[in-house]
N, C-alpha and C positions, 0 to 999 in steps of 0.2 A: 729486279726486273718488276715493273708495275703492272699488275692486273693482266697476267698473260696465262692464266691457267688454260685457256682454250686456243692458245696460240702455239706456233711450231718454229722449229728451227730446222735449217738445211744444211746437211755435210755434203761435199762432193769430193770424190776420192778417184784422182787419175792414176790407175796402176799400169803396169807394164802391158798388160793384154786388153784391159777394158776400163771404163768409166762407170762409177756407180754413183748413184745419187739417192740419198737417204732423207727422209722426213720424220723428226722425232718430236714429241712433245716434251715438256720441261721437266718430266719425271724420267726420261730417258726411254720412253716406250716407242718402239718403231711404228710409225703409222703407214709408211710407204717406202719401198726400196726397189730401184730400177737399175739395171745394168745395160751397157750396150758396149760390144767389142770393137777393136780397130786392130789393124794389120801392122805388124812390123816386117821390114825388108831386111832380111839377113843376107850377108855377102860372104864369099869364101874367104876374103882378106881380113875378116874381123869386123867389117863395118856392120852396124845395126842402125836403122833410121826409121822414122814415122813421120807421115804427114801431118802437121799440126791441125790442118783444117779438118782432118777426121775426128780430132778430140773435140773440137767445137760441134760438128755433126753429131757425135755421141751424146753431147750434152744436151743438144735440142730434142733429139729422139727421147732421151729420158725425161725431159721436162713435159713434152707431149703426153707420154704413157703417164707420168704423175698427176697431170692436169684432170685427167679421166677419173681420178679417184678422189681428189680434195680440192678445196678452195685455196688457191695460192695467196689470197689476201690475209690468210692468216699466218704466212711465213713471216716472221719479223727480224730473221737474222741468217745470214749465209757465212760460211768458211769453206775453204777449199785445201785440200792437201793434194800432193802429186808425188811422182818418182823424182829422184835426185841423184845425179845431176843429167837430166835430160835437156839439152842445150840447143837453143835457137839462135840463128844469125838473122837480124832484122834490119829494115831500114829506119830511117828516123821517124817514120810514121808507125813503127811497130808491126810492119808487115813482114812476114817469113820471106827470106830471100831463097831459101833452099830448105829441104827437109831437115827435121830435128834430128841432132845426133844423139841416140839414146844413151842410158847411163852405161850399159854394158859394152858399148862400142870400144874397139880396141885400136883404133887409128893412131892413137897418142901414146902408145907404150913408149916409144924413144923419147917422147916429152917427160914422161913419168920418171924415166931413168935419169934424164938431164937434171932434173930439179932434186931428185934424191941424192945424187952425186955431188951436189954442190956443197962445198965444205965452207961457204961464208958464215962467220959466227953468228950474223943476225938470222941468215936462212936457217941454221941449225936450231937457233933459239925458238924461232916461230913454228917450226915443224915438230917441236917437241909436244906441241899441244894437239898434233894429229898423229900421235903414235911414232913420230920420228921420220915419217915419209907422208908423200902424197900418193894419190891412187890415180890411174887413168880413168877412173869413173868420175872424178871430181871436176868442179867447174875450172878450177886453175890449170889443169893439164890440158882440158879440152880448149880453153881460151888460148893457151900457148900454142897449140895446133893451130887453131884458126888464124892467130896472129902471123904464123910463119906460112901459111898456104893461101890465105884468101885476103882480098881487100877489106880493110877495116875501116877506113874513112868513112864518116857519116853512118856508122853501123852501130847497133846495139848487140851485145851478147847477153842473152837472159835464159832463164829457166822456163820449163813448161808451167810451173807455178805462177811466175811473174807474168807470163803471157795471158793465161786464163783470168787472173785478177784483173789485168789491164782491159781484156775483151768485157769483164763485168762492169768495171767502174770507170774505165778510162784513165787510170792512174797507174804509173809504172812505179812499183817499189819491190823491194826484196825482203825476204823473211829472214829474221836473225836465226831462226832454226837451220835453214839452207846454208846461210853464211857462215856460221859457227862451224857447221859440220863438214861443209864442202868448199868454202871459199877463203879459208884460213883467216876468218874474222875472229878476234878475240876480245871480248867485252872489256875485261879487266886490263887490258893492255890498249884501249883507246879504239878498238875495232879493227880496220884495216891499216896495215903498214906499208905506205907507198914505197920505202926504201926495199923491203922484201920483194915486192913486185919487180922493182927495177932489177935487184940482183938475180932474179929468175928468168928475165927476158920479158916482163910483161909491164914495162913503164908506162904509164898513163892508162892501163886497163881500166880503172876505175871510172873513167870518161865513157867507156863502152858499157859499163854496168848500170843498172838502176842507182839512182843517186841517194835514194832513202832505203834504210834498213828498219823495219818494224818489227817489235816483239810480237810473238804469238798472242793473238787475242786483241792486238791494237785495231784500231778502225782504219781500214784502207780508204774507204769511200762509200758510196751508195750506187745502186744499180743504176746505170746511166740510161739517157732516154733511148740510145741507139741500141744497147742491149735489151732494153725492155721489149722494143719493137721486133727485135730479132728472135729472142727467146719466149717471149710471152710471161715473163716474170715481171711483177709490179715494180715500177719505178720507185727509187729512193729507199729500196730495202738495204739497211748497212750490210756492209761486206767486211768481215774481220779477218786478220791475217793468220793464215794457217801455217804449214811447213810440209815437211817430208812425209810421205804416207806412213811410213813404218812408225816413225818417231810420234806423229800424231795419234797412231794407234796405242802407245803407251796411255795417252789420256782415255782412250776408248776401251781400255781393258783394265783400268784401275791398277796400273802397275807402276805408279810414279813414285811411291815410297821406297826408301832403302831396303835392299834384300829381295826385292822383287825382280826378277828377270823378266823382261816383255820379249817373248819370241813371236815374231810375226811370220807367218808361213804363207809362202806363195811361190811365184817363179823362183825367186831367192829366199834365203831366210835372213832375218835381221835380229840380232840379240842386242838389247839395250838394257843398261842398269844405272840408276843414279847413285852418286855419292856425294858426301858433304865436303870433300876437299879434291884438288887436282891430284890425280894418281897417274904416273908415268910408266907405262908398260908397253915394251917392243911387242909388236904383234896385234896390238888392239888399235882401234882408232880413238882418239881423243887423248887427254881429258878435254871434252868441249866445254866451254864456259857459257852457261846458263842458255842453252839453245831453246829450251821450252819454258823455264821458269828461273827467275832471278835466284842466285846462289844455289842451284843444283847442277852439279857437273855430272857430265854423262860420258860413260864409257860404252863403246859400240864394237860389236863382232859381227861376223856375217858370212854366210855361205852363198856364193854367186849362183850355184846350182844347187837347187833342192826340187821344187815342183817341175822345173822344167826337165829333169831326168825323167820323172814319172810320166810327163806328157809324152817325151821321145818314146819311152816304152810302151805307151798306150798306142801311139801313132805306128810304130813298127810292127807291134804284134797283134793289134786288134783293129786298126784301120778305121777308127772313129765309130765303132758300134756302140752300142747301148751301155754308157759308162758305169751307172748304177749297178747293172747286172754284173757287170765284168768286175767291179770292185769287190762285190759280195763272193764271186767266184774265185777271185785270187785270194781273199782272206782265207776262204775254207781250204785252198791247197796250201797256202804258205804257212798258216799257223802252226802246222804239224812238222814243218821242216826244221831241224835243230839249228840252234844259234850258231852262226858261221856258215850257214848256207851249204852244208855238207861240202865245205873246202873251197867255196869262192870268196874271195875278198875283193872289194871294190873301193875305188877312191871317188869321191863326189866333186872334183875339180873339173867339170866340164867346161866352164868359161874362165878358168883360172881360180886361184885361191885368195880369198880376202884375209881370213884370220885361221891360224895365226902367221901364216908363211908370206902372207902379202905378195903373192907370185903370180903375175898375169900370165906366166908361161905354163903353170901347171894345167893337165888336162885329167880326163876322165880314164879310168883303168879298171880292168877286170883281170885277176890272175886266177889261176887254179880250175879253169873250165876243163870239163871232159865230156865226152859223149853221153855219159849218163845224166848229165844235168839237163833240166828243161827250163822253159821261160818262168816257171814258178820259183826255181832257184835264182834266177837273175833278177827276178822281181825282188825277193827277199833280200839279195844281196844289194840292191839299189837302196832300199829302205835302210838296211844297216849302215850303209855308206852315210846316209844322211844323219842318222842317230849318232855316229861315231864322230862326225863333223861337228855336230852341235855339243858333244861331250869335249871336243877339243877346244872348242871356244870357252865353254863354262870352266875348264881346267886353266886357261890362259887367264880369264877374269880372275879366279881364285887365288893365282899365283901372286896377284896385288894385295892380297887380304882383304879384297871386297867379297864379303859372304853372299852366296846364292842360295837363299833359304827356299825359294819356290820358283817355278816356271809359271807364268800366266800366257796362255796361247791365244793367239787370235788367227785370223785367215782362213782360208779354204781347206788347208791340210790339216786343220784342227779336227775335221771331220773324219780323217783317217784314224781310227782308233787303234790299229795295229801299230802305225808308226808312232803314235803318242805314247804307247805303252813301251815300245822299244826306246824311245828317248829318256823316258822316266827311268827305266831299268838300267839303261847304259850309263846315265849320267848320276844315278842314285839321288834323284830330286824329284819331289812330288810335282805333278802338273795340275794346274787349275785352268779351267775354262771360263771364259767370259760369258755373260748371258746372250751376247751377240757377237758371232764370229766375224762380223764385218766391222773390226774394231777401228779401223782407219776412217772409214765414212762416218761412224758413231762418233769417233773421237773429234772429227771436224764439227759435227753438230753441237758437241759439248763445248767447243771453243766458240762457237756462235753464242750459245746461251751464256758462257763466261763473258764474252763482249758485251752483252746486253745486261751485264750486272744481276745475273740471277744469283750469284754467291760471290764471296769476296776473293776466292782464289780459284785457280785451276784445279788444284787437288780437292777443294771442297766440291766444285761442281762436277768433277768426274766421280766422286764417292756418292754423291746424290743421284747421279743418272746412270750407274753402272752396278752390276753385281757379278761376283764371281764364286765358283764352288770347286772343291777338290774333286778332281775326276780320275786322275791315275796316280797310284802309289808304287815306288819302286820295290821289286821283289830281290830279296838279298842274295838267293841263289842264282837268279838269272843275272844279277849284277857282277857276281864273281866270274861267271862265263863271259860276259861282255868286256871284262878287264882284260882277259887273255887276248880277245880279239883286237881290243883297242890298243894294246901293246904292239901287235902285229900291224895295225893300221899305221901307228907312228913310225915303225921301222919302214914300212913300205914307202911312206912319204920321203923319209930320208934318203932312201935308195932311189927312188925313180924321179922325183921332182927335177934334180939337175939334168938327167937324160932328157926329160921333157922340154927343158929349156934349151938344150942342144938341138933337139929336132926342130922346134920353133925358129930358132935363129938361122939354122940352115934353110928353112922354108923361105924365110923373108929376104934372104941374099940371092935366091933363085930367080 
């Protein structure tokens, strides 16, 4: 990057609940960060939708607030990350026809089952690279539902990321990060396999998807004239391809190298670790072929419900009061409750389970409640369920002989020190924190810096622009206590998940 010491890069992160816009200098220092929330519409039948125009309005609001602080002419590169797969059906002019289908939307459960039960040899071969199954969260299952239920002629099926990049540049492209992880794109096997799509009922789906797939950091285009007028960002600023918010968070948390587990905490948790060869393990997503960097295979685990359970607790027990004060109160009361919440055991699958059960029918559970328990016991049980769920993911990863040496945490719940210590104790793994807990927005900014040739590789750029430090070490005595609780957690899953499936199927046939 030539003579840019006084110049900036911009990262944009479209999360489940809000958009964040961060401006960073070339050393990784945050110059400005702004956020704007938007609504999600939840329905009792499992649907979850967002209005894509709300995303663009949120971006406008963040730009307006940022322009009050700095000169946008110093911004020399932009990159975007977003949730995946939050899917839009658009017309040929890329105008949304309806609300976006959010990643956690469950309308396509039957399509998930249909693909996963397909025994065609080619289908099974392709699915090996996604842990043997597809998920209702992914582009392929959502596309199959759309193809069955809505008119597809002269339509595009695209992701949230694709639409925002199109609005910025006027160019419709897909990200290899998203395509590798959610669209069954396998780089070493030539990318998309048309025969696979035909076998699962998606013949010609590629004509409805973006025609070009770009690697993370590749140039998409520059800020268009119409975007410049609409947002007030200078025209011709280069926009570089980003990817999935959690995955770009690996770049923003310096967790790209082997042995580092990136834990992105938010509404859901995402667990990501690189390895140098394809590792096939039932219960994990992947091995994904080079979604972030060539030659880096990625394994992914996740908890669909994490921060969302805490949000539920705060809403039901505190009704939106001063959250900072409440969290201090909760920690004061909860820290002295014994491990195991004095007999309460909770499961964390409020929106289904991603890893290792891959069960969309799993739901949240509390057992052991008595009149002696208080809201503080319930809160502790919720935190413990999240820690137990993360430990279950780590155990599944290590069953592949991929070693987890440290956890590097980013996202909003990295500030919940009680939860972080629980995860460290329960998993018996040290936790490191990034110098910036907004790892996804910073990761996007680092991608922009890499695109501008600041350093030769994404790894080098990440190392130059981020710092991490040890924050939580496991306690051996607490770990022994958590091992007993973890065994009970595993046994409860085995007992109750089949019953949950029965209940959900009965509801769907009523």
